[in-house]
DRENPA-3360 file (N, C-alpha, C; in nm, 2 decimals, always signed):
BEGIN
1 = MGSFVDKI = +1.44/-17.05/+7.90/+1.39/-17.16/+7.98/+1.30/-17.11/+8.09 ~ +1.21/-17.19/+8.14/+1.10/-17.14/+8.23/+1.14/-17.14/+8.37 ~ +1.06/-17.20/+8.45/+1.06/-17.20/+8.59/+1.19/-17.27/+8.65 ~ +1.21/-17.25/+8.78/+1.31/-17.31/+8.85/+1.30/-17.47/+8.83 ~ +1.18/-17.52/+8.85/+1.16/-17.67/+8.83/+1.20/-17.71/+8.69 ~ +1.16/-17.63/+8.59/+1.21/-17.67/+8.46/+1.36/-17.68/+8.44 ~ +1.43/-17.58/+8.51/+1.57/-17.59/+8.50/+1.63/-17.71/+8.57 ~ +1.57/-17.75/+8.68/+1.61/-17.88/+8.75/+1.59/-17.99/+8.66;
9 = IAKKGHLI = +1.47/-18.00/+8.60/+1.44/-18.11/+8.51/+1.54/-18.12/+8.39 ~ +1.57/-18.00/+8.33/+1.67/-17.99/+8.22/+1.80/-18.05/+8.25 ~ +1.84/-18.04/+8.38/+1.97/-18.09/+8.42/+1.97/-18.25/+8.44 ~ +1.84/-18.30/+8.44/+1.83/-18.45/+8.47/+1.78/-18.53/+8.35 ~ +1.82/-18.49/+8.24/+1.78/-18.56/+8.11/+1.81/-18.70/+8.11 ~ +1.92/-18.74/+8.18/+1.96/-18.88/+8.18/+1.86/-18.96/+8.27 ~ +1.77/-18.90/+8.34/+1.67/-18.97/+8.42/+1.53/-18.98/+8.36 ~ +1.52/-18.92/+8.23/+1.40/-18.92/+8.16/+1.38/-19.06/+8.08;
17 = HKLKAKDS = +1.28/-19.12/+8.11/+1.24/-19.24/+8.04/+1.14/-19.22/+7.93 ~ +1.16/-19.26/+7.81/+1.07/-19.25/+7.70/+1.00/-19.39/+7.69 ~ +0.87/-19.39/+7.68/+0.80/-19.52/+7.66/+0.67/-19.50/+7.59 ~ +0.64/-19.60/+7.52/+0.51/-19.61/+7.45/+0.43/-19.72/+7.52 ~ +0.31/-19.68/+7.55/+0.22/-19.78/+7.63/+0.08/-19.74/+7.61 ~ -0.01/-19.83/+7.65/-0.15/-19.80/+7.64/-0.19/-19.74/+7.77 ~ -0.28/-19.64/+7.77/-0.32/-19.57/+7.89/-0.44/-19.66/+7.95 ~ -0.50/-19.60/+8.05/-0.61/-19.68/+8.12/-0.73/-19.70/+8.03;
25 = TGRWAYYF = -0.74/-19.63/+7.92/-0.86/-19.65/+7.83/-0.82/-19.74/+7.71 ~ -0.70/-19.78/+7.71/-0.66/-19.87/+7.60/-0.60/-19.80/+7.48 ~ -0.58/-19.67/+7.49/-0.53/-19.59/+7.37/-0.37/-19.59/+7.39 ~ -0.31/-19.60/+7.27/-0.16/-19.59/+7.27/-0.12/-19.44/+7.30 ~ -0.02/-19.43/+7.38/+0.03/-19.30/+7.42/+0.18/-19.30/+7.44 ~ +0.24/-19.19/+7.42/+0.39/-19.18/+7.44/+0.41/-19.09/+7.55 ~ +0.50/-19.14/+7.65/+0.53/-19.07/+7.77/+0.67/-19.04/+7.79 ~ +0.70/-18.93/+7.85/+0.84/-18.90/+7.90/+0.82/-18.88/+8.05;
33 = VLVEQARE = +0.89/-18.97/+8.12/+0.88/-18.98/+8.27/+1.01/-18.95/+8.34 ~ +1.02/-18.85/+8.42/+1.14/-18.83/+8.50/+1.13/-18.92/+8.63 ~ +1.22/-19.02/+8.63/+1.23/-19.11/+8.74/+1.36/-19.09/+8.81 ~ +1.35/-19.05/+8.94/+1.48/-19.03/+9.02/+1.54/-19.16/+9.04 ~ +1.68/-19.15/+9.05/+1.76/-19.28/+9.07/+1.71/-19.38/+9.17 ~ +1.66/-19.33/+9.28/+1.61/-19.41/+9.39/+1.49/-19.49/+9.36 ~ +1.42/-19.45/+9.25/+1.30/-19.53/+9.21/+1.32/-19.60/+9.08 ~ +1.43/-19.58/+9.02/+1.45/-19.63/+8.88/+1.44/-19.79/+8.87;
41 = QAFLAALE = +1.51/-19.86/+8.97/+1.50/-20.00/+8.96/+1.36/-20.06/+8.98 ~ +1.29/-20.00/+9.07/+1.15/-20.04/+9.09/+1.06/-20.01/+8.96 ~ +1.09/-19.89/+8.90/+1.02/-19.85/+8.78/+1.05/-19.95/+8.67 ~ +1.17/-19.98/+8.65/+1.21/-20.08/+8.54/+1.15/-20.22/+8.57 ~ +1.15/-20.26/+8.70/+1.09/-20.39/+8.73/+0.94/-20.39/+8.70 ~ +0.88/-20.27/+8.74/+0.73/-20.26/+8.71/+0.70/-20.27/+8.56 ~ +0.78/-20.21/+8.48/+0.76/-20.21/+8.33/+0.77/-20.35/+8.28 ~ +0.87/-20.43/+8.34/+0.89/-20.56/+8.29/+0.79/-20.66/+8.33;
49 = SNQSIDLL = +0.71/-20.62/+8.43/+0.61/-20.71/+8.49/+0.48/-20.72/+8.40 ~ +0.47/-20.63/+8.30/+0.36/-20.63/+8.21/+0.23/-20.61/+8.27 ~ +0.23/-20.56/+8.40/+0.11/-20.52/+8.47/+0.08/-20.38/+8.45 ~ -0.04/-20.34/+8.48/-0.08/-20.20/+8.47/-0.01/-20.12/+8.58 ~ +0.05/-20.01/+8.55/+0.12/-19.93/+8.66/+0.07/-19.79/+8.64 ~ +0.08/-19.72/+8.76/+0.06/-19.57/+8.76/+0.19/-19.50/+8.75 ~ +0.22/-19.44/+8.64/+0.35/-19.38/+8.62/+0.38/-19.28/+8.74 ~ +0.28/-19.21/+8.79/+0.31/-19.11/+8.90/+0.36/-19.18/+9.03;
57 = DYGKVVAS = +0.34/-19.31/+9.04/+0.40/-19.38/+9.16/+0.55/-19.39/+9.15 ~ +0.61/-19.36/+9.03/+0.75/-19.38/+9.01/+0.82/-19.24/+8.98 ~ +0.74/-19.15/+8.93/+0.81/-19.03/+8.88/+0.71/-18.92/+8.84 ~ +0.76/-18.83/+8.76/+0.68/-18.72/+8.71/+0.67/-18.73/+8.55 ~ +0.55/-18.73/+8.51/+0.53/-18.73/+8.36/+0.56/-18.58/+8.31 ~ +0.66/-18.56/+8.24/+0.70/-18.42/+8.19/+0.63/-18.40/+8.06 ~ +0.59/-18.50/+7.99/+0.53/-18.48/+7.86/+0.46/-18.61/+7.82 ~ +0.35/-18.60/+7.74/+0.29/-18.71/+7.68/+0.19/-18.67/+7.57;
65 = NYGEEPSD = +0.16/-18.77/+7.49/+0.06/-18.74/+7.38/+0.01/-18.88/+7.34 ~ -0.11/-18.87/+7.28/-0.16/-19.00/+7.22/-0.10/-19.03/+7.09 ~ -0.08/-19.16/+7.06/-0.02/-19.20/+6.94/+0.10/-19.29/+6.97 ~ +0.17/-19.34/+6.87/+0.28/-19.43/+6.88/+0.41/-19.36/+6.87 ~ +0.41/-19.23/+6.85/+0.54/-19.16/+6.84/+0.51/-19.02/+6.91 ~ +0.62/-18.96/+6.95/+0.61/-18.83/+7.01/+0.56/-18.73/+6.90 ~ +0.46/-18.65/+6.94/+0.41/-18.55/+6.84/+0.51/-18.44/+6.82 ~ +0.49/-18.36/+6.71/+0.58/-18.25/+6.69/+0.57/-18.15/+6.80;
73 = EVKAMLKE = +0.45/-18.13/+6.85/+0.42/-18.04/+6.96/+0.50/-18.07/+7.09 ~ +0.50/-18.20/+7.12/+0.57/-18.25/+7.24/+0.72/-18.23/+7.22 ~ +0.77/-18.27/+7.10/+0.91/-18.25/+7.07/+0.95/-18.11/+7.08 ~ +0.87/-18.01/+7.03/+0.90/-17.87/+7.04/+0.90/-17.82/+7.18 ~ +0.81/-17.87/+7.26/+0.80/-17.83/+7.40/+0.92/-17.88/+7.48 ~ +0.95/-18.01/+7.46/+1.07/-18.06/+7.53/+1.20/-17.99/+7.49 ~ +1.21/-17.95/+7.37/+1.33/-17.87/+7.32/+1.33/-17.73/+7.39 ~ +1.21/-17.67/+7.39/+1.20/-17.53/+7.44/+1.22/-17.53/+7.59;
81 = KYNFDV = +1.15/-17.61/+7.66/+1.15/-17.61/+7.81/+1.28/-17.67/+7.87 ~ +1.32/-17.78/+7.81/+1.43/-17.86/+7.87/+1.55/-17.87/+7.79 ~ +1.55/-17.83/+7.66/+1.66/-17.84/+7.57/+1.69/-17.99/+7.53 ~ +1.58/-18.07/+7.54/+1.59/-18.21/+7.50/+1.56/-18.23/+7.35 ~ +1.64/-18.31/+7.28/+1.62/-18.34/+7.14/+1.56/-18.48/+7.15 ~ +1.45/-18.50/+7.08/+1.38/-18.63/+7.08/+1.38/-18.67/+6.93;
% end
């Protein structure tokens, strides 16, 4: 496993939200967002609003790729860095 930050993220897997959404250019993308508990309710409410949101306002994007599913590269990186199975 990598850096100190990576080790912290690895322990917070329960706070990682997986979502498929269109980015600001209208392309489908798949995101893995670390949202701390204090921001989680606001994040979920923002998602339900169907408005455009900036994911960075709510947490840290730990991985993303274009497409409607996580890519093999993203899956491998999440497994290697954080021991997450996607």
